[in-house]
N, C-alpha and C positions, 0 to 999 in steps of 0.2 A: 255821608261821602267821607273820603278819604285823598287829603293832597299828596300828590306823587309827581315825581320827576320824569318827564316824559320827552324824550330826544330834547334833553337839553333845557326844558321850561316846566315851572311848577304848575301842573293842572289840577281839576277836581276830576278825578276817575268814578264813573257811578255805573250802575247795573245797567245794561243795553240789553236789547232783542238782536242785534246784530254788529257786526262793527267792518267797516269798508273805510279801509285807509288806502290812498290811492299814490300817496308821495313816497318817493324814493328816501329812504333813510339808512344810516350806519346802523348795523346791530349792536348793543350795548347790552353789558348782563345786567339782570333785574328790572328791566324797563316793561314796564305793563302796561297795555294797551287799553285794559277796561277789563269787564265782570260780564259775562253775559247771567242771565236771568235762568235761563237753561239752555241746555243743548239738548235736543231731541234726539229721536233714535234715526231718523232723517236729517241728515246734516251736511255742509259743503264748507269746507277749510280749503282755500287756494291763494296764491301766492307765487312771486318774481323772486328769485334768490340771484344774485352775483358773489359767488366766492372769490377772493382776491388772493388768497393763499391756502395751503394745507399743512397742519401740523399735527404732530402726536397729541393723542388727549380728546375725549369727547366734546364736542362744541356745539353749543347750543342755538337754535335757529326758531324755533317759534312751540310754545308749551301752553296747551289749555289742560289746567288742573284744577279740582274742588279743594285744594288747598296745600300739598304735601307735593315731593319730586316722586315716590314712588310708596308703594306698600299696598294701599288699597284699590278697588274697583273704582276708577273715576279720577286716579292721580294724574293719568297720561292718557287724554282725550281728544287728541292725540298728542304725544311730544314727538319734536322732529331735530335730531343731530345730526352731524358731519362724524362719519365712523372714526373710534380714536385709531385705526391703525395709519389715518392721513392720505386713504386711498381715494378721497373725493366722493366715495357713497355715503348716501343719505341712510340713515335707519331711523324709521318711523316705527313708535310704540303706541299701543292702542290698548283699552279692555275690549278684550273680544272671545267669545266662548266661554266665558267663564275666568280667564286667565288677565291677570292684572297687566302683566307685560307682554303680550303678544307682540313680535318686533317682525319687520319688513326690512329687506335690503336693496338698494336701488342699484343701478349702474354708476361707475364715478360721472360726477357731472363735471363738465369742463371748467377751467380757470376763468375769471376774466369775462364772463360773458352770462346773459340772464339765459335763467331756465325758469321754465313755469312749472309749478308743482300741483295738484290738486287732490286733495284728499277726502274721502267723504263716506256716507252710509246713506244708502237708497234701498227701498223696497219694492223689488221684483216678485210675482206669483205668490205674493203674502210671504216670500222671503225677504231679509234683509242682507245686504250683500255691502262688507267694506271693499273701498277701491282705493287703488293708487295709480295716477297718472303724472307721467314727465312729459310736457311738450305735447301732451294729448294722446300721447300714447299709454295706453294700459300696461302698468309695470307690474300690477298683483290686484288680484280678487278674489274674497274668500267669504262664504255665507259665515253669518255672525247669529248661532243659536242663542245668543243670552243679550241681545242688544236693548239698553235700557236709556230712559232720559236722566239727564244729571243736572241738578241744581248748582247755583251759583258757583259758576266756572270762570277763573281768573285766567286771562289771556296774555301770556307772556313774550317778548321778542326782544333779546332772548331773557331765558330764566335767570332765575339768582343762584341756582345751585350748579351750575357749571359756567365755563367761560363762554365767551360770546365769539361765535363764529368770524373771523374777519371777512367781512363784507356787506351787502347792501342788501335791502328788501325792501320793495315795493307791491302795490296792489293787494295790499290783503285783504281778502273778503272771507267773513267768516258769517255762516246763516245758517238759520234752519228752513228746513225743504231744498228744494231743488233750482238751481241759477241755471237760467235758460240765455244765454246769449243770442243775441240778434244780431248786433255788430259788432264785431271782432276789432282789433286793434288796427286795421288798416283803415284810415278816413274814409269815409264813404260821403258823397254829396246829396244834398237834401235835396228833394226831387217832389214836384207838386205832385199829390193823388197817389204816392206810393205806399202801397199795402205791404206790407213787409212780415205782419204775423197775424195769426188768428188764434183767439184763446176762448176752448169751450166754454168753459166756466171760470168767471175771474172772482177771485175770492174776496171775501171782507177784508183779508190782510194781505198785504202786498208789501213790495218794494221794487222799485223802479229807478233805476241810474243812468247817464248818459255823460259822455263829454262833449261838450258843443265848442265849436269854433266858426264864430260871426265874421263874416269877411266886411259886411257895411250896415249902418243904421240907416233906415228910410224912413217916413211916415207912412202908416198904414200899419196894418195888425199883420205878420209875417210868421208862419207854422213852421214849429219844430219837430214837435211829436203831438200825435190825437190819439188816443184811446177812445172808441165811441161803439154803441150798440147800435148805430144805423147812421146818424146825422150829426150834423152841428152842432146845433143846440136846441132843445123844445122838450125834452125828456130827462127823467132822472137816470142818468146812465150815458147819455150823449159826451158828456167831458170826466173819464174817469182815468187819467185826467187828461187835459188838454193844455198844450203850452205854445207860446207865443212870444215873440218879440214883440213887445206894446205898440201901439200905434202911433204915440207921441215922437218915435224915432229916436229916443236918446239912448236906447239899450239896454232898457230893463225887460225882465221877462212876464207876461202876463200869464199865470198858473192859475187853472179852474178847474175844479173838481166837484161832485155832488157833495155836498157836507149839510146837516141839518135840515132837510128838504129843501135846500136851494141848490138847483141843479146847476147854478153858476156861480157858485162859491169863489170868488177870486181874487188873488194877493198878486200885486204887481211887486218885484224886486227893486232894487237899486240898479244903477245900469252894469251892465257888464263890461270887461273889456274889450276893445278892438282887434280882432286879429292875435289872439292865444285863444287856449283852450280853457276851459272851467268846467266845474263838475257839478250836475245838477241831479240830486236827489228826492223822490218824493215816495212816503211811504206812508201805510197806516198800519198800526199794531195794536192789539189786543193788551192793554197795561192796566195790571190791579181794578179789572173787571170793565174797563171803560176801553174803546177805541179813539186813539190817539192820531189823528192826520199831520203831516210833519212836513214842510219842505227844507231841504239843506242846499245852499249853495258854499262849492268848494269847503265840505265838512262843517259850515257853520250853521246852527239852525236860524232861519231867517222868519219862520211863522210856523205855530203850531196850535192846534184847536180840537177839543174833545168832541168825535162825532157822533150823536145820538139815534141817528136814524141811518146805519149802515144797513148795505145789504150785498149779497153777489149779483153778477151781472152775466148773462147768457150771450156766448158768440160778439165776444169783443174783439173788433178790428181795429189794429195799430199800424198807424200812418205814420211816415217820416218823409213829407210833411203831410197835411191832408189834403183834399182835392176840392175843399170851401173857400181858401185863402187863398195870397201869392205866399211862395214859398221864401223863407230865410234864405238869403245867400250867405252860404257857409256849409262848415264839415261837420258831421257826427261820426263818433268812435266809441266804443266800450261800453256797448247799451245792453243791459239785460235788465232782466225781469227774473223776481221771485214769487211765484203765485201759491199764495200762503205757506205757512209756518209750522203747520200739522200734518199728521201722519195721515190724513184723510182722503187719498187716492186720488186727490183731484187730477183731472188731465194734464197736461203738461201745455205751453206753450208752442203752438204748432208756426212755426219759422217758414213762410211761405217760400217756393221755388223760385229760385232768380232766373234770370232765361239765360244769364254767363255769367261766367266769372273769369276777368278778361283782366291782367296787369302788366301792363307793356315794359314799365320803367325798369331800369337794370337793377340787379340788386344782387350786393356781395350776402354769401351766405355765413354771416357773421353771428347770427343768433337765429331762432326758430322764429318764421316770418307766418304768421296766418293770412293767408290769401284771401280766403272768404268759403262760403258755406252755400251747399244745395241742400234744400228740402229731401229732395231726391234726385239719385244717379240714377238714369234707366236702363235699360238693357241697349240700348245705341248711345252712344258716347263717346267724345273727343278729348282727350287729355294730350296738351303740344304744348312745348317750350324750346328757346334756344339757350345753348349752354355754350360755356367760354372756357374750357381747362387751359391753365397756364403750366400746370407741371402735372406728370402722372404719379396719384397715390393710392395707397388703397387705405381711403377713409373710415370704407364700413358705415358709411351713416347716409341718410336719405338726401338725396337733394330735391326730389318730390316726392309727398305721398297724400293719399286720400284715405281718412279716417272716418270712421264711422263715431258721431259724436253721440254716444248713449253706453249705459251702463249695460255691460254682456258679458256672460260667461267665456264668449269666447274672443279670439283674436280682433283687435280693430281696425286694423289696417286691412284694405281690399287692394291697393296699390301702391307699390311703392318702387323707386327709382334709384339706384347705389352706382357708386365708382368702383370698380375694382383696379388694382396695381397698375394693370395694362394698358388703362385707358379707355376699356371698354364699360359700358353701361351694362347693369344687372338690372332686368324690368320683373319684377314678381308679383302675381295678378292672383286675388284669390277667385277662382271661376267657381266655387261650390261653396259652402259650409266649412270642408273638411281639406279640398283640395287646392292647392298653390303650384301654379305654373310658370317657370323661368325663362326668360327670353336672354341671351347676350349679345350685344350688337358688335359689329367691328369697332376697333380700336377708333378713338374721336383725336382730329388733327389737335395739336397744339396753337394754341395764339390765335386761335379763327372760330367762329361761331358755327355751331351744326345745329340744326333742327331736328327735335324729335317729336315724334307724332304717335302717339295710343290709341287705339280705339275698337270700339266693335259695333260693327255692323250685320247687317240682313242678308244674306244674298242664297235665293233659293230655298228659303223657308229656313233656314240655318245661321245662328249668329256666330260671326268669326272674330275672334279677337287677334288683333293684327299690330305690328310695330314697325314704323318705317323710321329709318335716319337720313337726313336731306331728301326726302320724297322717295327713296330706294327700301323696296319691303323688305325687310329682315327676315320674319317669320309670320304665317298663319295660323292659327290654332282654334280647331273648331270647340267653340263652348255648349256641352249640351245641358250644362246646368245655369244657363244664362238667367238673372233676378235683378230686379230694381234691389238698391240700396238706400235707407232714407238717413236723414239726417248727416250728411257728408260734409266736412271738414277739409281744406285743401290746405296745405303746410309746403313753404319752400323751408325746409329742413337745417336744423343746426350741425355745425360741425367744426371744432377749433382747428381743424386742418383743413377745411374746405374754406374758410373764413378769407385767407388771402390769395387760395389757388382756384377758386372758381366763381365767373360770371353767371348769371340767368335772366333772363329777358322774356317778354314776349309771354307769358303765363294763361294760356286757355284751357279752360275746363267749363265742357257743355253738353248737353242732351241732343243727342243727332249727330252725325258726320259732320266735320268741317273740312270742307275741299279749299285748299290753298292753292289760288292761281298763281300770283305772284308772293315769291319769300320774302328774305330780309334783305336780299340784296337787291337796290332800286333798277328799275328798269325803265327807258323811255317812253311817255306815251306815243302810239303811232295810229294815224289816221288809218280806219278800216280794219284795224289788228283784232280778229277773231281770237280769242284767249280762249274759251271753254264753250262747250252744248250742254244745256240741263233736260234733259228727256220730259220731267214734269218738275216745273216750280211748284213748291207747295203753296198753301195760303198762309204757312208761315214760314218766316224766313229771316234772315238776320245777312246783312252784306256789309263787310267793313275792309277798309283801306286806308293808307296814307299817302297824300299827295303832298307834292311840293312843285310849287308854281314859279317861275322864273321870270314871268312879265305878265301884266294884265292889258291888254290891249281892248278897245271896242269891236263887238261882235261875239255871236255866241262860240264857245272852245269848249269841244267835248272832253270828258275825263273817262265815265265808264257808261255804258249802255246795255240794258238788259231788256231785251226784244225778241216777240214772237215773228218779226220779219220785215217791219218797217218802221218809219220814223216815227209818225204818230196819228197814225188812220186807223188803229182798233184797238179795243179794249185789252190790253196787254204788251201794247207797243213799245211801253216805259215803263219796265218792273223791278227798278225805277229808271231812269236816266240822270245822270247830273252832269251839268254842263258849268262852266266861268259864266257867269251874266253877261250880256250884252252891251252892259253900260262901261265895261272896262274897269269899274272900280274894286274888282277882287271878291263879290259876292257869290255864290255856288247857288243856282238855278238846280233845285231836285223836284223832279218829275213822276208821280205814280198813280197807278189808277185807283182811284177813291171814291165810294159813295157814287158812282155810275160817272163820275168823270174821269174820262180817262187820260187828262193832260192835270191834273191836281196838282199845282206846285205850290213851291214855298221857296220864296228867296233869302238868303243868310245874310248878315252882315259880312262884309268884306274879312278874309283870312289871311294870315300872314305872310308875305312877298319874300322868299328867298328861306323857309324854313318848311319843318314838317308840321302836318296838322292831319288828326285823324277824323274818318268820316265814317257813321255808321247808321245806315238807314233798316229799321226791322219792322215784324209785323207778328206779334205774338197774341196768343189766346189767353187775356188775364179776366175772371171773374165772367165769364160767358161770353166777352165780348173781344173781337179783333181791335189792337192798338196800333197804329201806324205811328210812328216815333223817328223823328232824326235827332239825331245827336253829333255834335261839333266839339273836339277833343271832351269826351264824355257829358258835356253838359247839352239837356234837351233844351233843342230850340224849339221843336216843333212837335206836337204830338193831337193823334185826331182819331176816333173812333172811325172803324170802316165796317159800314153793314152790307156791303157788296162786295166781298172776300170772293176769289175762287182761284183755282190752281191754273196753271198755265203749260202747254205742252209744248215741247223744244224751243225752248227758250236759246235764244243766242247771248253770249256775254260779248263785248267789245272794250276796249282800252287802248285808242276813244273809237267813235262810233264811223261809219262812212261819210254821214251826212251833213256834218259840219266840219268846219275848222278843228285840229285838234290842238289840244292847250299844251304850248310849252311847259313841259315841265316831267317831272318824275312820280313813278308810282310804287308802292311797296307793301309788304304784309296784305294783301288782297286776299279776302277769303270770304267764301260762304257758308253757312248754315242753312241747310234745304230741308226743313220740318225738324220737330225735335218729340215725334211719339214714334213708336214702335208699329209703322205702318209698311216699313219695306220700301221706302220710296226708292227710286233709282237716282243712284248720286251721279254727281256732275262728271262730264266727259271734258277733260282737259286737253286743249290742242298742242302739240308740240310746241314748243319756244322757238319761237322764228317764224312761225308760218301764220300767216294771217286768214 
């Protein structure tokens, strides 16, 4: 071991299998992060960089080397500098195709904001490809015909041979194999029974890392994540691993894994801090001919053991949280898995499709913001958002973009939206592998919200790509090459110009056609107001709206009502219906046809008076079962499997219905997604505003 000064502290640096350093630190010349035993032919190097100023001369950021600055094949694998011309461009050197100093230059990085950099090498079709990504956008990709393993690799941030870049670095991850992100930087609520990924073959070597934010500690086992071959406990592989907050309610984690023949070999950590983020890392690595199982909390090893009975596991399901225990009240983010550290061609982690991506919060576009991911974007889809420009600028940067999260020899953006200097938006879409179409909108007004909807729908057996601005159709383009795209990431993209001048909110990305009945401008609820008719409401649907109650009084008070004709006489008269409860306390009464009961209802807790609350009611096909779910402000309050689903014809949509008193209040952001498959379902007919 070697004693080194690391970020102002003396530490012992030792050979590692990977480096995972999440903390934000100032770049300092000659700082060594550690030494890798080997950097394999397939690897990933990623980090976030925050440059504060640019000056002339080469400025070091990160350098992986077998010993020297340059000269031999392996001295820069890679090395990352800011260019000597003070332009803000990154120059990335690597050993490639027999050249010691092959280099790639990026576009200039903005000052005083974070940029994500991902560099790596991956095998595709028996060929190794070296790639560079900035903020999820492919900057460069090239075949490497001389890929090698490199042993005893030192990792610097920054190196001892050049001045350090004036700036910060964070989230440094260097690992052999391919990193599969399951939950990104935007926190996600833990949900009971939420299956988020499947792994066809889970390797003997793995790395699992995530950040968790517990909101409460109560007695009873509370699930965070669970990797399982099928059940909770009973077989070797049911917990590979499983992680819960411990039953004593004191805030320690209970971490279980199959070790040395014990299918529930567990360790209980010290208590976590409440209402703050902590990093959890579980790994199993082949080291000196033995497999070492390790648990780290906030970069500190708390448990380690040699596992003499290792095996790979088939068809592992990944939950956050599992269906067998109460869910931990809290959030998860930065959840990723490395499945195997060798070039063995293992199938990657399959991140399962979400029913939707919705982000209601208002954002300043001051850094690249990962909104969410879909396993597949189908041929019929909807992307919509609200945008608020303060000045007209020629930013030439994306406001919204959809990108393929895979290493590809093709351009990885499939849809992006940019501002032009005139205040118009240009929407560029990839309608085939080689064909891009552009649509330019009218000028958006300053200092007010505009709604943008981009969708692709089937009409008369043809797929049409359409753009709408504030509900008015801008353009329709027939897409004769409609296809599905897998592993899609949605970004609200970065620009130093957009940061102070553009706001964005209500970002929605979903498979299917989202029809908006009420937009961002609130309207009064009115008794008997018919706002839409749906020729066929599918078995799979999603209804979402915001409601603002002004008062709670005794008696049933209608908010919305989907019905095939009457109040409550037939299966389909409430699909769903939503009222404020008759007791006058402010809870919602939500009714739908479930399992043969035409009025299966759930009463929620009271919601806030004189404030906005979001209500979602959905029915989705998940693991061959239809799951009916109610959410209040993104929190699941009720969920049930529906074994008697059906579609309904000629459904009328009221806000509010004609059979009950109307709730005194407002409604906004009311939309419906009717089906999520490419089956050409008829869309909803929105009644002219003001007519009942």
